RODO-504485 format. One line per 4 residues: their letters; for each residue y negated, z, x of C-alpha. Coordinates in steps of 0.25 Angstrom, whole numbers, plus 2048, in hexadecimal, padded with zeros to 3 digits. Example, Ala and Ser with C-alpha at 12.3 -4.5 7.8 and 13.67 -1.06 7.14 Angstrom:
BEGIN
as = 812/81F/831  804/81D/837
END
This chain:
BEGIN
mtpr = 800/800/800  7F1/7FD/805  7EA/80A/808  7DE/80D/7FF
ptld = 7D1/80D/805  7CA/81A/80A  7BF/820/810  7C5/821/81D
slrr = 7C7/812/81B  7B9/80F/819  7B5/818/824  7BE/810/82E
llrq = 7B9/803/828  7A9/808/82A  7AB/80E/837  7B2/801/83D
erdd = 7B8/809/84B  7BE/800/855  7CB/806/854  7CD/804/845
awav = 7D2/7F7/843  7D4/7F7/834  7C4/7F9/833  7C1/7EF/83E
rllp = 7C8/7E5/837  7C5/7E7/82A  7B6/7E9/829  7B3/7DA/82E
rlvl = 7BE/7D5/824  7B5/7DC/819  7A9/7D6/81C  7AD/7C9/820
glaa = 7B5/7C8/813  7A8/7CD/80A  7A0/7C3/811  7AA/7B7/80D
aytv = 7AC/7BC/7FF  79D/7BD/7FC  79A/7AF/803  7A6/7A9/7FA
fvla = 79F/7B0/7EE  792/7AA/7F1  796/79B/7F5  7A0/79D/7E7
sagm = 794/7A0/7DF  78B/795/7E4  792/78A/7D9  79E/786/7D2
asfi = 7A1/77C/7DE  79F/788/7E8  7A9/790/7E1  7B3/786/7DE
tvcv = 7B3/783/7EE  7B3/791/7F2  7C1/794/7E9  7C6/788/7EE
liaf = 7C4/78C/7FD  7CA/79B/7FA  7D6/795/7F3  7D7/78D/7FF
aggv = 7D6/798/808  7DF/79F/800  7E9/794/801  7E8/793/811
wllr = 7EA/7A2/812  7F6/7A2/80A  7FC/796/811  7F8/79B/820
rrgq = 807/79C/824  80A/790/81E  804/787/829  80C/77A/825
llla = 809/77C/817  7FB/77D/819  7FA/772/823  801/769/817
lgst = 7F8/76D/80D  7EC/76A/816  7F1/75D/81A  7F3/759/80A
vvta = 7E6/75C/808  7E1/755/813  7E9/749/80F  7E5/749/801
amtg = 7D6/749/805  7D9/73E/80E  7E1/734/806  7D7/737/7FB
ylaa = 7CB/732/805  7D2/727/809  7D6/722/7FB  7C7/723/7F7
agdi = 7C1/71D/804  7CA/711/801  7C7/70F/7F5  7B7/70E/7F9
args = 7BA/704/804  7BF/6FB/7F9  7B4/6FE/7EF  7BD/705/7E4
aggl = 7BA/713/7E5  7C2/71C/7DA  7CD/711/7D8  7DA/715/7D1
lsgq = 7E2/710/7DE  7DB/71A/7E6  7DE/727/7DC  7EC/722/7DC
avfg = 7ED/722/7EB  7E5/72E/7EC  7F0/735/7E3  7FB/72F/7EA
ywal = 7F6/734/7F7  7F5/743/7F1  802/742/7EB  808/73D/7F8
ggma = 801/749/800  808/753/7F5  814/74C/7F8  814/74E/808
llga = 810/75C/806  81C/760/7FC  825/756/804  824/75E/810
wmlk = 827/76C/80A  833/764/803  83B/760/810  845/769/812
rprg = 847/768/822  839/762/826  839/75B/834  82C/764/838
rrgv = 822/76B/830  81F/769/823  80F/76A/824  810/760/82E
tvvl = 819/756/827  80D/756/81C  804/753/827  80A/747/82C
advl = 80D/742/81C  7FF/744/81A  7F9/73D/826  802/731/822
liga = 7FD/732/813  7EF/732/819  7F2/725/821  7F8/71F/815
sgvg = 7EC/722/80C  7E3/71A/817  7ED/70F/815  7EA/710/807
mlap = 7DB/70E/809  7DF/6FF/80D  7EB/6FC/804  7E9/707/7F8
awgv = 7F7/704/7F2  7FF/707/7FF  7F9/715/802  800/71C/7FA
plgf = 80D/717/7FB  80C/717/80B  809/725/809  815/729/802
lcvv = 81D/722/80C  816/72A/817  819/737/80F  827/735/80C
gvla = 82A/731/81A  823/73B/821  82B/746/817  838/73D/81A
vrgg = 836/73E/82A  832/74D/829  83E/74F/820  848/74A/828
sfhr = 84C/73F/820  84A/734/829  852/73C/833  85D/73F/82B
vskr = 85D/72F/827  85E/72A/833  868/734/839  871/72F/82D
ergv = 86D/722/832  872/724/840  87F/72B/83B  882/71F/832
rsrv = 87E/715/83E  886/71C/847  893/71D/83D  892/70D/83B
frrf = 891/70B/84A  89E/714/84C  8A5/70C/842  8A1/6FE/848
msaa = 8A4/702/856  8B1/707/851  8B5/6FA/848  8B0/6F1/855
dtda = 8BA/6FA/85E  8C5/6F8/854  8C2/6E9/853  8C2/6E7/863
r = 8D0/6EE/864
END
């Protein structure tokens, strides 16, 4: 149980003796905490937009604090957010360059890129035995997805299919599917080769 504050604790806090580590650490934390709370209150009371911004920042900081020991998940989430912003920007820039801002094809492409980013994030954590860290898998898939959105600036019809192939390829490689398939193919080839050699020896006799 947490001990209740007493007059002795208050005296220790106010005296700030150098040998008292508890009091020396607690007073600066109280001062900084009150200053931060007052600053947040002033910013939030400036207007509705400031209030929403402060709430979003507080929620974001709380999420980062809760996930502070999940470095790979934080890396994957950060990479997904950056990818969503970059793909949306590249799609909009491609529309502006073609003179058709806000086109239907651009909206569908942005939604497709975001869906593929979520697919990479979920797929990395669905792999049973990943070949490497999951956050790195998401980063690799997101980098290729941004490259595919760059291709989509020039050829809008090819951006999302290319991004899909890139994400599926990264998940397959990092999940070991290609390794297992190539291993099976090597086994089949070796068996066929041995049968062929044994048949050739039999015919030679």
